[in-house]
Backbone as a printed PyTorch tensor [residue, N CA C, xyz], in Angstrom:
tensor([[[-29.3190,  37.5990, -24.2120],
         [-29.5460,  36.2270, -24.7370],
         [-29.6670,  35.2970, -23.1340]],

        [[-30.1820,  34.4560, -22.5940],
         [-30.1300,  33.7230, -21.8020],
         [-29.5490,  32.2530, -22.1250]],

        [[-28.7810,  31.8410, -21.3750],
         [-28.0500,  30.7610, -21.4450],
         [-28.7420,  29.2500, -20.9170]],

        [[-28.5660,  28.1850, -21.4710],
         [-29.1070,  26.9530, -20.9460],
         [-28.9990,  27.0690, -19.3790]],

        [[-27.5670,  27.2230, -19.1320],
         [-27.2500,  26.8380, -17.5010],
         [-28.0960,  27.9960, -16.7180]],

        [[-28.5580,  29.6320, -17.1140],
         [-29.2830,  30.2280, -16.6210],
         [-30.7010,  29.7010, -16.4640]],

        [[-31.2550,  28.8710, -17.5400],
         [-32.3360,  28.5280, -17.1760],
         [-32.5270,  27.3180, -16.5500]],

        [[-31.5290,  26.4450, -16.4210],
         [-31.6210,  25.3660, -15.5420],
         [-31.7410,  26.0060, -14.1250]],

        [[-30.5130,  26.5290, -13.7490],
         [-30.4480,  27.1780, -12.4320],
         [-31.5220,  27.9780, -12.3820]],

        [[-32.1890,  28.7950, -13.0600],
         [-33.5950,  29.4660, -12.6060],
         [-34.5740,  28.3680, -12.1710]],

        [[-34.6930,  27.1900, -12.8570],
         [-35.6980,  25.8650, -12.7810],
         [-35.4490,  25.6560, -11.1800]],

        [[-34.2790,  25.3310, -11.0020],
         [-34.0510,  25.0290,  -9.3600],
         [-35.1240,  25.8870,  -8.3130]],

        [[-34.9410,  26.9090,  -8.8550],
         [-35.6080,  27.8930,  -7.8210],
         [-37.4220,  27.6860,  -7.7510]],

        [[-37.4620,  26.7640,  -8.3450],
         [-39.1550,  26.3200,  -8.5460],
         [-39.5330,  25.0150,  -7.6190]],

        [[-38.1910,  24.4930,  -6.9780],
         [-38.0360,  23.1600,  -6.2650],
         [-37.9910,  23.7070,  -4.8850]],

        [[-38.2410,  22.7060,  -3.9220],
         [-38.3010,  23.1330,  -2.3970],
         [-36.6210,  23.3800,  -2.3100]],

        [[-36.8910,  24.4360,  -1.2700],
         [-35.5460,  24.9330,  -0.9610],
         [-34.8050,  24.1290,  -0.4240]],

        [[-35.1580,  22.9850,   0.2990],
         [-34.0640,  21.8630,   1.0400],
         [-33.4630,  21.0480,   0.0160]],

        [[-33.9150,  21.2210,  -1.1360],
         [-33.4000,  20.4180,  -2.1590],
         [-32.7040,  20.8640,  -3.3330]],

        [[-32.8070,  22.1480,  -3.4280],
         [-32.1000,  23.0870,  -4.4100],
         [-30.6090,  22.5570,  -4.6790]],

        [[-29.8280,  22.7470,  -3.5040],
         [-28.4350,  22.3710,  -3.6090],
         [-28.2080,  20.9750,  -4.4460]],

        [[-29.0290,  20.3090,  -3.9650],
         [-28.7310,  18.7920,  -4.6430],
         [-29.1820,  18.9670,  -6.1360]],

        [[-29.9580,  19.5780,  -6.3280],
         [-30.3620,  19.7850,  -7.8400],
         [-29.4160,  20.3400,  -8.7650]],

        [[-28.6090,  21.5340,  -8.1250],
         [-27.9030,  22.4310,  -8.7360],
         [-26.5890,  21.4260,  -8.9040]],

        [[-26.0840,  20.8390,  -7.8850],
         [-25.1550,  19.8930,  -8.0460],
         [-25.4500,  18.8940,  -9.0620]],

        [[-26.4190,  18.4690,  -9.3610],
         [-26.6650,  17.3160, -10.2850],
         [-26.5510,  17.9130, -11.4690]],

        [[-27.4040,  19.0110, -11.7590],
         [-27.5670,  19.4690, -13.2840],
         [-26.0450,  20.2340, -13.4080]],

        [[-25.1240,  20.4090, -12.4290],
         [-23.7040,  21.0010, -13.2370],
         [-22.8930,  19.8840, -13.5710]],

        [[-23.2670,  18.5470, -13.6340],
         [-22.3810,  17.5920, -13.7560],
         [-22.9980,  16.8670, -14.9420]],

        [[-22.6010,  16.8590, -16.0020],
         [-23.5080,  16.1600, -16.9840],
         [-23.8500,  14.7640, -17.2660]],

        [[-22.7890,  13.8970, -16.5130],
         [-23.2270,  12.6860, -16.4440],
         [-24.3200,  12.4290, -15.3240]],

        [[-24.6700,  13.0790, -14.8610],
         [-25.4940,  13.0030, -13.2130],
         [-27.0430,  13.8660, -13.7050]],

        [[-26.8900,  14.4480, -14.8270],
         [-28.2570,  15.3260, -15.0770],
         [-29.0730,  14.2180, -15.6430]],

        [[-28.7850,  13.1940, -15.9150],
         [-29.9890,  12.1160, -16.2860],
         [-30.6130,  11.9640, -14.8790]],

        [[-30.1310,  11.5740, -13.8710],
         [-30.7380,  11.5490, -12.5440],
         [-31.8260,  12.4430, -12.7910]],

        [[-31.9810,  13.4530, -12.9040],
         [-32.8940,  14.4930, -12.8340],
         [-34.0960,  14.2870, -13.9600]],

        [[-33.5700,  14.1750, -15.2600],
         [-34.5850,  13.8540, -16.2860],
         [-35.0740,  12.5190, -15.8650]],

        [[-34.6710,  11.4270, -15.0170],
         [-35.7340,  10.4460, -14.7970],
         [-36.4890,  10.4010, -13.9980]],

        [[-36.2340,  11.5830, -12.9310],
         [-37.1380,  11.6000, -11.7340],
         [-38.3560,  12.8230, -12.3840]],

        [[-38.4590,  13.2860, -13.7000],
         [-39.5480,  14.1650, -13.9870],
         [-41.1010,  13.5350, -14.0230]],

        [[-41.2060,  12.4280, -14.3410],
         [-42.5640,  11.4850, -14.6700],
         [-43.1450,  11.4010, -13.4280]],

        [[-42.7470,  11.6600, -12.5160],
         [-43.4930,  11.8560, -11.2240],
         [-42.9210,  12.3830,  -9.9510]],

        [[-42.6090,  13.8700, -10.5070],
         [-41.6240,  14.4860,  -9.8900],
         [-42.4880,  15.0550,  -8.4000]],

        [[-41.9250,  15.0360,  -7.3630],
         [-42.3880,  15.3910,  -5.9930],
         [-41.8840,  16.6600,  -5.0960]],

        [[-41.0900,  17.3270,  -5.9460],
         [-40.0490,  18.5180,  -5.1930],
         [-40.4860,  19.6710,  -5.9060]],

        [[-41.9950,  19.8970,  -6.4380],
         [-42.0120,  21.6380,  -6.6670],
         [-42.2910,  22.2260,  -5.1890]],

        [[-41.7260,  23.5320,  -5.1380],
         [-42.3330,  24.2870,  -4.2050],
         [-43.7970,  24.8070,  -4.2530]],

        [[-44.5620,  24.2360,  -3.3330],
         [-45.9560,  24.8270,  -3.4640],
         [-46.0590,  26.4020,  -3.4440]],

        [[-45.2330,  27.1360,  -2.7390],
         [-45.1060,  28.3460,  -3.0120],
         [-45.1730,  29.4300,  -4.0860]],

        [[-44.7270,  28.1090,  -5.3870],
         [-44.4940,  28.8320,  -6.7470],
         [-45.5960,  28.3890,  -7.5310]],

        [[-46.2550,  27.3770,  -7.2440],
         [-47.6150,  26.8870,  -7.9830],
         [-48.5150,  28.1160,  -8.2810]],

        [[-48.9510,  28.4060,  -9.3860],
         [-50.0630,  28.9640,  -9.7300],
         [-51.2420,  28.4040, -10.1400]],

        [[-52.4750,  28.4320,  -9.6710],
         [-53.5560,  27.7590, -10.2310],
         [-53.8890,  28.0020, -11.5290]],

        [[-54.2830,  26.8540, -12.0090],
         [-54.4010,  26.6220, -13.7080],
         [-56.2210,  26.3100, -13.5520]],

        [[-56.9120,  27.2150, -13.9360],
         [-58.0630,  26.9420, -13.8450],
         [-59.0180,  25.8740, -15.0830]],

        [[-59.8600,  25.4730, -14.4730],
         [-60.0720,  24.2460, -15.5680],
         [-60.3710,  24.4440, -16.7700]],

        [[-60.6690,  25.6310, -17.2470],
         [-61.0060,  26.1720, -18.6880],
         [-59.7150,  26.2290, -19.0910]],

        [[-58.6120,  26.2890, -18.4520],
         [-57.1870,  26.5850, -19.0040],
         [-56.4720,  25.4820, -19.1050]],

        [[-57.0210,  24.3950, -18.8980],
         [-55.9710,  22.9550, -18.9290],
         [-56.2700,  22.4310, -20.1380]],

        [[-55.9330,  22.9820, -21.1110],
         [-55.4290,  23.2140, -22.4620],
         [-54.3920,  23.8690, -23.3090]],

        [[-54.0630,  23.5790, -24.4250],
         [-52.7470,  24.1150, -24.8070],
         [-53.0260,  25.9310, -24.7590]],

        [[-54.2340,  26.0740, -25.3030],
         [-54.2720,  27.5840, -25.5750],
         [-54.7180,  28.1330, -24.5510]],

        [[-55.4520,  27.5970, -23.3520],
         [-55.4980,  28.3440, -22.2900],
         [-54.2090,  28.4100, -21.5030]],

        [[-53.2960,  27.2850, -21.2510],
         [-52.2510,  27.5680, -20.6210],
         [-50.9510,  28.7760, -21.5020]],

        [[-51.1210,  28.1840, -22.5910],
         [-50.2590,  29.3870, -23.4850],
         [-50.6640,  30.8220, -22.9940]],

        [[-51.8980,  31.1300, -23.1890],
         [-52.3800,  32.3760, -23.0420],
         [-52.1480,  33.0090, -21.4650]],

        [[-52.4550,  31.8440, -20.3960],
         [-51.9080,  32.3100, -18.8760],
         [-50.4480,  32.4310, -18.7910]],

        [[-49.3670,  31.8590, -19.8240],
         [-48.0770,  32.1020, -19.6940],
         [-47.6970,  33.4210, -20.4770]],

        [[-48.2930,  33.9040, -21.4310],
         [-48.2200,  35.2000, -22.2630],
         [-48.4700,  36.1100, -21.0610]],

        [[-49.7650,  35.8570, -20.6040],
         [-50.2060,  37.3370, -19.5490],
         [-49.4670,  37.3960, -18.5740]],

        [[-48.4020,  36.3600, -18.1030],
         [-47.6210,  36.5990, -17.0070],
         [-46.1230,  37.1350, -17.7660]],

        [[-46.0920,  37.2560, -19.1120],
         [-44.8340,  37.8230, -19.5770],
         [-43.9530,  36.6510, -20.1070]],

        [[-44.6550,  35.6430, -20.6750],
         [-43.5940,  34.7900, -21.3050],
         [-43.2240,  35.3620, -22.6510]],

        [[-41.8470,  34.6800, -23.0620],
         [-41.7110,  35.3950, -24.3730],
         [-42.1860,  34.0130, -25.2230]],

        [[-42.0090,  33.9990, -26.5350],
         [-42.4450,  33.0120, -27.7250],
         [-41.6040,  31.9760, -27.4540]],

        [[-40.1660,  32.4360, -26.8830],
         [-39.2630,  30.8830, -27.0440],
         [-39.0080,  30.4830, -25.2980]],

        [[-38.8130,  29.2620, -25.3330],
         [-38.6650,  28.6410, -23.9600],
         [-37.4350,  27.5690, -23.9430]],

        [[-37.2280,  27.1700, -22.6610],
         [-35.7760,  26.1400, -22.8240],
         [-36.5020,  24.9790, -22.0130]],

        [[-36.1710,  23.7610, -22.5310],
         [-36.8470,  22.7640, -22.0120],
         [-35.9570,  21.8180, -21.2130]],

        [[-36.0440,  21.1200, -20.2180],
         [-35.7540,  20.3990, -19.2420],
         [-36.6570,  19.3010, -19.0320]],

        [[-36.5020,  18.1880, -20.0290],
         [-37.4350,  17.0370, -20.2700],
         [-36.8280,  15.5830, -20.0950]],

        [[-37.8160,  14.6730, -20.0910],
         [-37.3340,  13.2320, -19.7280],
         [-37.4440,  12.8430, -21.2210]],

        [[-37.8460,  13.6210, -22.2790],
         [-38.1220,  13.1950, -23.8790],
         [-36.7260,  13.9390, -24.1900]],

        [[-36.0080,  12.5910, -24.7430],
         [-34.8410,  13.2110, -25.2510],
         [-35.0020,  14.3090, -26.3830]],

        [[-36.0380,  14.1120, -27.3570],
         [-35.7580,  15.3410, -28.4370],
         [-36.4410,  16.9300, -27.7330]],

        [[-37.0930,  16.9190, -26.5920],
         [-36.7220,  17.9670, -26.0370],
         [-35.8860,  18.3410, -25.1680]],

        [[-35.1380,  17.5610, -24.6040],
         [-34.3590,  18.1490, -23.4180],
         [-33.0810,  18.7630, -24.2800]],

        [[-32.8250,  20.0740, -23.1310],
         [-31.8000,  20.9110, -23.5420],
         [-31.8600,  21.7160, -24.7540]],

        [[-33.3710,  21.8250, -25.0960],
         [-33.4030,  22.9000, -26.5310],
         [-33.9280,  23.9750, -26.0450]],

        [[-34.0530,  24.9750, -26.7830],
         [-34.7570,  26.4220, -26.6950],
         [-35.6700,  26.0130, -28.0460]],

        [[-37.3420,  26.0370, -27.6020],
         [-38.2070,  25.6960, -28.5590],
         [-39.3040,  26.6620, -28.3480]],

        [[-39.8510,  26.9490, -29.6110],
         [-41.2640,  28.0170, -29.5260],
         [-42.1920,  27.5330, -28.2940]],

        [[-42.7660,  28.5750, -27.6360],
         [-43.2150,  27.8310, -26.4950],
         [-44.6440,  27.1690, -26.8490]],

        [[-45.2800,  27.6580, -27.9460],
         [-46.4470,  26.8360, -28.3480],
         [-46.0200,  25.5620, -28.8630]],

        [[-44.9800,  25.3930, -29.6380],
         [-44.5100,  23.9360, -30.0110],
         [-44.3520,  23.0960, -28.7700]],

        [[-43.6890,  23.5760, -27.9770],
         [-43.2670,  22.6440, -26.4610],
         [-44.3810,  22.2650, -26.1740]],

        [[-45.0620,  23.5810, -25.6180],
         [-46.6560,  22.6810, -25.0370],
         [-47.4720,  21.6340, -26.2010]],

        [[-47.3930,  22.2560, -27.3710],
         [-48.0790,  21.0460, -28.0670],
         [-47.6480,  19.8300, -28.2810]],

        [[-46.3240,  19.6960, -28.0190],
         [-45.4640,  18.4570, -27.8650],
         [-45.7160,  17.6970, -26.3300]],

        [[-45.8400,  18.2620, -25.3320],
         [-45.8620,  17.6680, -23.9940],
         [-47.1810,  17.4150, -23.3350]],

        [[-48.1000,  18.3080, -23.7040],
         [-49.4530,  18.6410, -23.0880],
         [-50.3280,  17.4070, -23.1670]],

        [[-50.7910,  16.9270, -22.1310],
         [-51.4140,  15.3220, -21.9960],
         [-51.0490,  14.0630, -22.2650]],

        [[-49.3610,  14.3670, -22.4530],
         [-48.8370,  13.3220, -22.8520],
         [-47.8220,  12.2280, -21.6100]],

        [[-48.0500,  13.1660, -20.5180],
         [-47.4600,  12.6840, -19.0800],
         [-46.0160,  12.8470, -19.4670]],

        [[-45.4050,  13.3750, -20.1940],
         [-43.6140,  13.6960, -20.4960],
         [-43.3970,  14.4920, -19.3070]],

        [[-42.6300,  14.3440, -18.2480],
         [-42.1410,  14.9710, -17.2460],
         [-41.1070,  16.0840, -18.0490]],

        [[-41.7920,  17.1360, -18.0300],
         [-40.7850,  18.4850, -18.6280],
         [-40.8910,  19.8440, -17.9020]],

        [[-39.8010,  20.5330, -17.6130],
         [-39.8670,  21.7620, -17.1590],
         [-39.6810,  22.6770, -18.3870]],

        [[-40.4890,  23.8930, -18.7060],
         [-40.2130,  25.0740, -19.6620],
         [-40.0530,  25.9810, -18.8260]],

        [[-39.0510,  26.5680, -18.7740],
         [-38.4550,  27.5850, -18.9270],
         [-38.9570,  28.8460, -19.3690]],

        [[-39.6530,  29.8750, -19.0370],
         [-40.0250,  30.9650, -19.7770],
         [-39.1740,  31.9960, -19.6650]],

        [[-38.8770,  32.4660, -18.1970],
         [-38.5520,  33.6570, -17.5120],
         [-37.2290,  32.8660, -16.4930]],

        [[-36.1190,  32.6260, -16.4530],
         [-35.7590,  31.9670, -15.6770],
         [-35.7220,  32.1850, -14.2040]],

        [[-36.0690,  31.4040, -13.3810],
         [-36.2040,  31.8140, -12.2120],
         [-37.2940,  32.4780, -11.7350]],

        [[-38.1290,  33.0680, -12.7650],
         [-39.3750,  33.6460, -12.5920],
         [-40.4970,  33.3950, -13.0890]],

        [[-40.6370,  32.2650, -14.1690],
         [-41.9230,  31.9710, -15.1470],
         [-41.4610,  30.7060, -15.5940]],

        [[-42.1700,  29.6020, -15.2510],
         [-42.0100,  28.1430, -15.9850],
         [-43.3560,  27.5610, -16.2150]],

        [[-43.4070,  26.4400, -16.8680],
         [-44.3850,  25.5270, -16.7480],
         [-43.7570,  24.4190, -16.4780]],

        [[-44.5270,  23.3730, -15.6680],
         [-44.2960,  22.0120, -15.5460],
         [-45.0500,  20.9560, -15.8700]],

        [[-45.0830,  19.9310, -16.5950],
         [-45.8780,  18.7500, -16.4650],
         [-45.3660,  17.5240, -16.3250]],

        [[-46.1030,  16.5230, -15.7050],
         [-45.5410,  15.2350, -15.4090],
         [-46.7460,  14.3660, -15.4510]],

        [[-46.6690,  12.8660, -15.1290],
         [-47.7920,  12.4010, -15.5050],
         [-48.8520,  12.6510, -13.9410]],

        [[-48.6300,  13.5820, -13.3640],
         [-49.5770,  13.6460, -12.0880],
         [-50.4930,  15.0280, -12.2610]],

        [[-49.8120,  15.5370, -13.2370],
         [-50.5910,  17.3150, -13.1020],
         [-49.9250,  18.3550, -14.2400]],

        [[-50.3390,  19.3290, -14.3000],
         [-50.1050,  20.5680, -15.0430],
         [-49.8510,  21.7000, -14.1870]],

        [[-48.5790,  22.4440, -14.0880],
         [-48.3990,  23.4790, -13.2370],
         [-47.6570,  24.5080, -14.0540]],

        [[-48.2950,  26.0060, -13.9090],
         [-47.6350,  26.8540, -13.8740],
         [-46.9370,  27.3940, -12.9350]],

        [[-45.4960,  27.6810, -12.7020],
         [-44.7190,  28.1590, -11.6070],
         [-44.1780,  29.8670, -11.8410]],

        [[-44.3960,  30.2180, -10.9750],
         [-44.2960,  31.9460, -10.9090],
         [-43.3990,  32.1800,  -9.7070]],

        [[-42.1490,  32.8310,  -9.6490],
         [-41.8390,  33.4000,  -8.3780],
         [-41.9140,  35.1780,  -8.6340]],

        [[-42.3320,  35.8240,  -7.6950],
         [-42.2330,  37.1090,  -7.8670],
         [-41.0710,  37.7950,  -7.6220]],

        [[-40.6170,  38.9070,  -7.8430],
         [-39.1900,  39.6830,  -7.7330],
         [-39.2730,  39.9700,  -6.4110]]])
């Protein structure tokens, strides 16, 4: 079983390398974690090397779920979100996608820590993948 800390440390791997230590530091301090959550609506620090193109036909809940599943995503994910009702929870992937998709709620969904995630904010939708 994967812990929330492992998921959050894994999510940092999808952030620009120059910013990773800063995000690890913020996540390690519960009172500072809010700074990350508040930045998620217009997040500018994704590592472009991790971004997987989502085809136009897949820019919907079923398409994104299918894409994530094809890359090995389990049925449960961990959310780091600006939305209080999602943040810090393990939830079914389909439920999480249904909650955030198209609402502009800045959220990371960690599927496989450090290897596979989904991110959505007000500016876009991104599948994030790191090869082993």
